[in-house]
C-alpha positions, 0 to 999 in steps of 0.5 A: 096038525098043530104045527100046521095050524101054527104055521098057517096062523103065523102066515096069516098074521104076517100077511095081515100086517101088510097093506092090502095094496101098495100105496102110490109111489112118491111123486116128483115134478119134472121141470125144464128151465132155460137160462143160457143167453144164447137160447133166451135171445133166440126164442121169444117168450111163447117159444120158450114156454113151449120148449120148457113145457114139452121138454119137461114132459119128455124128460118126465117120460124118460125118468119114469122109464128109468126109475120105477121107484118114483112117479115123475110128472111135469105138473106140480108136485111136492118135490121137484127135479129141475133140468137147467140148460145154462152156460157151463160157467154159471156166472157167464152171460156170453152167448158164445159160451159152452152150454151144459144141462144141470140138475137140481133136486128139491125135496119136500122139506126144501133141501136142494141137491145139485149136479152137472148132468152133461155138456149140451152145446160146445163153445165151438158150436156157437157159430152153428145156428140154434134152429127151431123149437122142434130142433131144440126139443129133438136135442133135449130128447136125444140128450136124455136117450144117449146119456147116463142118468147115474148123476140123477140117480144119486140125487134121487136116492135121498127120496124116502119111498115109504116108512112102512114095512113088516119086520121079521127076526132071526134072521132080521128082514123087512117085507116092504109094502111094494111088490117087485113089479110095483117098483120094476126093480131087480133082485139084488138092488139095494135099499137104505132102511132107517130105523128106530131101535129099542134094545132090551136093557137100554133106556134110549132108542137108537136111530140107525140106518142099514143097507139092505139087499132085495133077496126075495119076493113073497110069494116067490112066483110069478117073479116080481108079483110078491112083496119085496123082502130085504135083508141087511148086509152083514157089513152094517154097524149095530147088527147085534143091537138090530137083532136084539131089538127085532127079537123083542119087537123093538124095530120101527122103520122110519124111512126107506130109500132106494140106494142102488136101483136096477130096473127089471126091463123083462118084468116091466115094459119100457115106456121109451122108444129106444133102449135107455143108456144107463 
């Protein structure tokens, strides 16, 4: 009986250490900017404004369908994901140049990371009429539906999704405030956990990061309804220090990021009309 009460008390303490409900996911503003001279000379200001607004809304919808660990909106947000339709040679001002879509991600602190996402219009296609606003919007929608978003995912892995997690020892694990369904994330996905360690016998705290894998939901049933449980990979550095600090209650999470995301489409209904390309 005593053992039963101890187990119940431990469960209660662990549950109490977690928020009653998950905090809102970080918000990313999605923007679309047209820089390519071929398009800027073809459309007037009102048409360009419409393309940028409707194109951003469509790309935000597609981003929400792929990356459930963030919330994407085409309105003002603390960090921006900007799609730029520009000449592949950004120094070129020619209307006959090859055009690509580039992506810039600007964090809340102002740090910027960039990538070339995909080609959009070849130089050989320069002789083909650009067409109407609706036709260009259709090309933008198709570009998102048919192209891998892996380069964009690499930009988004820099975004902390939370600083809160319950720490367990023996073995060391973190229980996140989010459920699997909150993030639409598959078991086995990877997160990066930044921590501050206070190791017994050491005067200065250690700042470190650990790659951890999602190993369970708590509770485990129904699938994805429980809190996300992650465990650091054995290949991490400072594992002995982590274990010692955890046993002494000296582990403080500082930032948790998604490192390798796999969306669970069985658990979360896709928003997109067609099956997305990864």
